N, C-alpha and C positions, 0 to 999 in steps of 0.2 A: 545555427541549425534550426530550421523552422518546419513545423508540421503544418502544411497549408490548409488542411481541412478543418483545423480547430477554429472554434469561434473566436473572433477578434485577432485572427491572424494578421490582417492587413494593418490593424491598429498597432499591433506589436511591432511590425516592421517600421512603421512611421516613428514609433517611440524610440526605437534603437537608433535610427538615423538622426533623429533630433538630438539625443543625448550625446552620440559620438561627435556630431558636428559642434555641440556647445563645448566639448572638450578640446576642439581644435585638432581632432585626429583625422586620419585618412578614412575614407568611406569603408564601412564594414563589408566583409565578404558574407553574403546571405545565400545560403544553400537550402533548397527545399528537400524534405524527405519524400519518399514515395511509398505506395502500398507494398511494393516488393522489397524496399530497403527502409526501415524506419529510422536510419541515421548512421549506421556503422561506416558504410562506404563513403558517405559525405564527410564524416568526422576525419577518416583517414586522408581524404582529399585535402581538407583544411590544414591538417597537420603537416602533410607534405609540402604545402604552400608556406609553411612557417608560422602558422597560428599557434599562439601559446595560451590563448583564451578562447574557449568554445562555449557560447551561450545556447543552452538547449531551450528553445521556445516551443513548448508543446506539453504533452501530459507525461505521466509516469513512464510510458513506453519509450518515448523519445529521450527522456533523461537517462534511462537505463541503457539505451543503445549507444548513446554518446559516452556514458561512463565506461562501458565495456571496452571501448577503443582507448580511452584515456588511461586505462590500467596499464598499457604498455608504453605510456609516455609520462613518466613521473614528474616532469617539469611542466607539463601542461595543466591548465587549470579548467574546472567546470564551473559554470554559473547557470542559473535557472531563471527563465522567464515563464512562470507558470500559466498554461493555457488549457490544461486538462480538467477533468472532473474531480479526480482524487487529489492530485498534487501532493502526494504523501511526503516525499522528501522535502519539498519546499516548506510544508506545514511543520514538519519536525525541526527545520531549521529557524523557524520563526519569521519566515518571509510573508509579507502581505500578499496573498494570492489574488487580491482585488485591485491592486494599484500598480500599474506598469511603472510609474516613475519611481516608486520606492524599491521595487524589485530590480530595476535597472540600476539604481543608485548602489544596491548591493552588488550587482554584477560587475559594475565598473570601478567601484570605489571601496567595496567592502573588504574586510580582512580575510585571509585565507586560512582555512583549518584543514588538517589532515583527517580524513574520515575513513571508517571501516567500510568494506563491501562484503558481500557474501558470494561465494561460488556454489551454484546449485547444480548438482549432478543427479540426474533422473534416469530411471529405467521406465519406459512407457509400457502401456498394457500390450503393445504389439512386439515388446522386447527390444525395441530400439533404444539407444542411449542419447541423451542430450546434456548439454551444459549451458547454463544461463548465468548471468550476473544479476544479483539482487542488492538493493540498497536499503529497503525499509523492512519488508516482511514477506515471507513465503508461507502459503497456507494450504492445507489439505482438508477436505471435508466441506462443511456447510458454507464457510466463507468463500471457498473457490467456486461453489455452485452459484452463489449470489453474484460473484463477479462475472461468470460466463452467462448468466441468464438475464442480467439487467439489460433492458432495451436501450440500444444506442440513442435513438430518437428521444426517448424519455430522459436520458442523461443530459442531452443538450437543452431540453425544456425546463427541467427542474434541478439539474445539477446533482450534488451529493444526495439529495432526498430520493433520487431514483434507487439508489442502493438500499436506503431504508425501507422503501416500499417493497422490494424484492425480499429483503431479509424478514420483514414482518409476515410474509406469506409462508415462510419456512420454519418459524420457531415452534410451530405446533406439531411438527413431526417428532416421532418418539424414537426413531432408530439411532442408536450409537454405533460407531464403527470401531471394530477391534483393530488395534495397531500395535506393533512392536516398536520400541524406542530405545536407542542406545546413544549415551552421551560420552564424547571423547573416546570412543571405542571400548566403552565399559560394558557391563552386563546389560542384557536385554530385559526390559520390562514390558509387560502387556498391559495396555490401557484401553478403555472403551470411551471413545470421544465423539462429540458432535463435530467438533472442529479442532485442529491444531494449528498453531502459528508459530513460526521460527522468526523471531524478531531481532533485527538489528537496530531498530528504533522503537521508541515506546508509545508513540501517540498516533491516533487516526484523527479523522475529521471531528470538529467540535471540541478538540482538547481532551478527548477521552484517552485516558492512559491505560491501555490494555496489558502493557508489559512494564511493570513498575520498577525493574531492576536491570535496566539495560541503557546504554548510551551509544551514540554513534561513533565514539572514539575510544571504547574501552577494551577492544580486542576480543570481546565475547559476544554471545547472543543468548536469547532466552526463548525456550520453548513454553508456550502458553497452551494448556490443555483445558478445554471447556467441555464439561460432561453432563449438562442438565438433562433430565428426562421429563421434565413437567414445566408448566408455566411458572411455578414457584421457583424452580431451578433457575429460570431465565431471570426472574426477579433478583435472585442472588448474584447472578453474573452482572447485572446492571448495577447493583449496589457496589459491587467490588470494582468495577471499571468506571462507570460514569461518576458514582459519588465517592470513588477512591476509598472505599471501606478498608481500614487497616487490618481488621480481623480476618483470619483465614476463613474461607468458605469451602464446603466440600465439593462444589461443582467447578472450582478453579484450581489448577495446580501448575507448578512451574518446574523447569529444568534449566540449568545454565551450563554453558560450556563453549568450547571453540568449535567443535565439530559435532553435529547432531544428525543421526540417521533415523529415518521413519520408514518402516515397512508395513503397510497395511495388509490385512489378510485377503483382500481383494482390491482390484483397482479403484482408486479414489480420484476424484477431480482435484487438481492442484492449481495454484496460481502463484506468480512471482510479481510482487508490487502491483497487484491488481489485474496483471494480464494472464488470462488462462493459458495453460501450457498442456492441458489434456489429462488423461487418466494415467496415473502412475502406480507402479508396484514397489518401487524403492525411490527414496528421495534423501539425498545427503546434502546438508548445508554446512559449508566451512567458512569461517570468518577470514577475510583478507585484511589483516590490521593496517590501518593508515594507508590504504591503497589509493585513495583519491585526494586531490587537492581541490577544495571546493570553496568558492566565494560565498560568505555569509553576510547577513545584514549588519550594519553598524549598530552598535549597542542602542543608540537612541531610536532605532527603527524597528528593533527586533520585537516581534509578538510573542506571546505565550505559545509554547508548542501545541500544534493542532489547531489553534484558533479558538474563538468563542463558541460555546455550544449553541446558544440560542439561534444564531444566524445560520446554523447547519440543520435545523430541524423545523423547516417551514411546513408544519402539519396542515395548514389551511390549503397548501398546494397539492399534498399527496393524499388527503383524506378520501378523495373520490377515485383514486387510481384502482385499476383492477386488482393488483396484488394485495393492496390494503383491504379491499372489500373481501377478498378471499380469506385473509387472515381474520377479519372480524367475524365472518361465518364460521371459520373453524373454532373461534373462541365461543361462539354461541353454541355450537354443537357439543363442545366440551362441557359447558355449563349445564346444558340439558342432560348429558350423560351423568354428570355428578349428581344432579337433583333426583334423577331416576334411581341411581344407586343408593341414595339416602332413603328413598321411599321403600325400596325393596328389602331393606335391612330388617 
């Protein structure tokens, strides 16, 4: 299953054919996704023709579309050839997202593991209801805004750094969102968050472990609530996630369960595995235990989850981008306000 608009799509096709030929197998069935269908119909077509292994060659959206169809075919297997910007599931599995040969080695020869998925049921702002399949994390609030506002051209140019640039332009906002939260149909808690993520896997790009108590095969998920109101609060968030500070910090809290429902007081932006799904008034994430059979890397090829941090932070590339300049100006304004407040005391 190939997303033809992704960078290196042609190289991916050539690599697949080369590896399959080297194994002495029949030529692979290569089906391209379209703007109207990100891969669901094509996956059904492949399964109807007897396919038992479907390689999703694309980004997280392509992987999710293929996975959604494979949920109904428990004997079929999913493999990933990462061509996207985030490649979140691939990174959590320890796939080398920069090496076609290693990724295809996992796809064709790697062991199979049974992994959890998430069923995401939402009520949108216009009261329509939708259901999605998630594999890594669903978010509401600031992280969803970053996903929806990051420029596609910028993503092609600088990769994951595009998300960093957009995020830096938003961390100086002060508004926290009131939400109600229920775990496993329990009591409702009211929280005030900048963002909340419902995690099926614990890592994002750069090996950052934002959800420390979750696995892809444990039958549960973790809600991660970020509540900073100042720059110092974001420093604590960074210490907890990037530096993996073991001590609890007041701006990061967690919930854990099989089913988690979030009801914001007003519509909030939401995303599933990096794909924006619109403004929601209710979102319920339910774990589907061991719902997918996924090819994973051989032990000798498996990287640390998320990948190395340094290679995902090319600050020399993003330093001059407009969102970063905006963030820098916001920081300068805050510094000036703080100095003026000191003088007026």
